[in-house]
C-alpha positions as CSV (number, residue, x, y, z in Angstrom):
1,M,5.2,62.8,-35.4
2,D,3.9,66.6,-34.4
3,R,0.3,65.4,-35.0
4,V,0.6,62.4,-32.6
5,A,2.3,64.6,-30.1
6,K,-0.4,67.2,-30.1
7,L,-3.4,64.6,-30.0
8,A,-1.3,62.7,-27.3
9,S,-1.6,65.9,-25.1
10,Q,-5.2,66.7,-25.6
11,K,-6.5,64.6,-23.0
12,A,-5.3,62.5,-19.7
13,V,-5.4,59.2,-21.5
14,V,-5.0,58.8,-25.3
15,I,-5.1,55.4,-27.3
16,F,-3.8,55.1,-30.8
17,S,-5.6,51.9,-31.9
18,K,-7.3,50.0,-34.9
19,S,-10.8,49.0,-35.0
20,S,-10.0,45.4,-35.9
21,C,-7.2,45.0,-33.5
22,C,-8.3,42.6,-30.6
23,M,-5.4,44.1,-28.1
24,S,-6.6,47.3,-28.7
25,H,-10.1,46.3,-27.9
26,A,-9.0,44.8,-24.7
27,I,-7.1,47.7,-23.6
28,K,-9.8,50.3,-24.3
29,R,-12.0,47.9,-22.1
30,L,-9.5,48.2,-19.3
31,F,-9.5,51.9,-19.1
32,Y,-13.1,52.0,-19.2
33,E,-13.4,49.4,-16.3
34,Q,-11.1,51.9,-14.4
35,G,-13.4,54.7,-15.1
36,V,-11.3,56.4,-17.6
37,S,-12.8,58.2,-20.6
38,P,-9.7,57.9,-23.2
39,A,-9.5,59.7,-26.3
40,I,-9.2,57.0,-29.0
41,Y,-7.9,57.4,-32.6
42,E,-8.7,54.7,-34.9
43,L,-5.8,54.6,-37.2
44,D,-7.4,52.6,-39.9
45,E,-10.3,54.9,-40.0
46,D,-8.2,58.3,-40.4
47,S,-6.9,59.6,-43.5
48,R,-3.7,60.2,-42.1
49,G,-3.5,57.0,-40.1
50,K,-0.3,55.6,-41.8
51,E,1.5,58.6,-41.1
52,M,0.6,58.4,-37.5
53,E,1.3,54.5,-37.3
54,W,4.9,55.1,-38.4
55,A,5.5,58.0,-35.9
56,I,4.2,55.9,-33.3
57,M,6.6,53.2,-34.5
58,R,9.5,55.5,-34.4
59,L,8.6,56.0,-30.6
60,G,9.3,52.4,-30.0
61,C,5.8,51.0,-30.0
62,N,6.0,47.7,-32.1
63,P,3.3,46.5,-32.7
64,S,2.1,50.2,-33.5
65,V,-1.3,49.4,-31.8
66,P,-2.4,49.8,-29.3
67,A,-0.3,53.1,-28.2
68,V,-1.2,54.4,-24.9
69,F,-0.1,58.0,-23.6
70,I,-1.1,59.1,-20.3
71,G,-0.5,62.8,-19.2
72,G,1.0,63.4,-22.8
73,K,3.7,61.0,-22.2
74,F,4.2,57.7,-24.3
75,V,3.6,54.8,-21.9
76,G,3.9,51.9,-24.2
77,S,1.6,49.2,-25.8
78,A,-0.5,46.4,-24.4
79,N,2.1,44.4,-22.7
80,T,3.6,47.8,-20.8
81,V,-0.1,48.8,-19.8
82,M,-1.0,45.2,-18.5
83,T,2.2,45.1,-16.7
84,L,1.4,48.3,-15.1
85,H,-2.1,47.3,-14.3
86,L,-1.1,44.1,-12.8
87,N,1.6,45.6,-10.5
88,G,-0.7,48.4,-9.3
89,S,1.0,51.4,-11.0
90,L,-1.4,52.2,-13.6
91,K,-4.0,53.5,-11.2
92,K,-1.1,56.1,-9.8
93,L,-0.5,57.3,-13.4
94,L,-4.0,57.7,-14.2
95,I,-4.6,59.6,-10.7
96,D,-1.3,61.7,-11.2
97,A,-2.8,62.7,-15.0
98,G,-6.1,63.7,-13.8
99,A,-7.8,60.7,-15.5
100,I,-9.2,59.4,-12.5
101,W,-9.9,61.0,-8.9
102,L,-9.9,57.9,-6.6
């Protein structure tokens, strides 16, 4: 849990992902299209990935990926992020976190 919290606070937007997950890919594309350069941690390519995956699931993220943190705070997975995007609140979160300036 400490490793996830530490990594999540190191950049305005952090995504925990798996390289084979199509929803992770879609969420990463969404952030890139918003002009955000997120830190991305591929759990299936990290030696401590399973440990981090369990920590993310304990936060309430099920399925465990993609798990998105904005401004160091856990936002949620794909459904939550897409809902925020569609209702217009994602952009405000990104601006408040300093991930984008417009």
